[in-house]
N, C-alpha and C positions, 0 to 999 in steps of 0.2 A: 300561381293560383292554387287554392286549396278547396276541395269539394267539402261543403258543410251541410248540404241538404239535397236529397234526391227526391223530387216531387212526383206525385201521381198524375197531376193535372196542372194546367197553366195557371189556374187560380191560386193554388197552393204555392207554386213557385214565385209568383209576384207578391203574394202576401208576405212570404219570408223576405223577399228582396226589399220590400218597402219597410218592413220592421227593422231590418239591418241598417238601411239607409237612415231611418229615423234615429238610430242609435249612433250614427256618425261613421258607420262602416260601409265602405264602397262594396256593392254587391253586383253580380252579373248573373243573368239567367242564360245558360248555355243549352242548345238543342231546341230552342223555340221555333226556329225556322224548319226544323225536321218534322214538325207535327203535320199530319195530313199527307206526308210523303208516301204512305202506304195505302192511300185511298181511304176507304171506309174502315179499314182495320186500325185499331188503336195501337200505338207504339208505346211500350212501357219502358222506363229506365232511361229515356233520352233527356228529360228535363232535369237539369242540375243547377243548383245555386252555388256559386263560387265566390270566394273573397281572397284578398291578398294573403299570402302566407303569414304575415305578421299580425293579422287580425283574426286568425282561426280560433283561438281560445275564447276571445270575446264574442265572436259570432255564435259559437256553440252555446254560450250562456244565454244569449238573446233568444236563440231558437228553442232552447229548453224551456224558457218562460212562455213561449207561444203554445206549446203542446199541452192540452188539458190532460189531467191524470187519467180520464177515461180512455184516452187514445194512446197512452204511454205504456200499455201493457198491463193495466190493472185488470185482474181477473173478475172483478165484480160485474154483474150483469146490470147494465144501465137501465134496462126496461123493467126488471123485476124487483120489487121492493119487498124486503123481508118483513114479516109480521103484518102483511096486508092481504087483501083478497086476491092479489095477483099483479096484473100488468098495470103499469101507471098510465094515466090518460095522456093523450098527446098534447 
């Protein structure tokens, strides 16, 4: 098994899992049963999406297509628009 995505929450983990399965790649969410094990404190880094070793590169391509440019490390401020009076409306 190869780790292809480390999720911050259960929704993200299952979104990636379903996208991979739609692309024909078997995917597994590991660590799901550990959530809530620490009571009210959130656990970070326990949710992982894994695929078989042979599908690692294809899975990375599918995941890269899911992440919007805003979240992929683009330094542009998504709230402030240049050349306007300021903050964009919601």
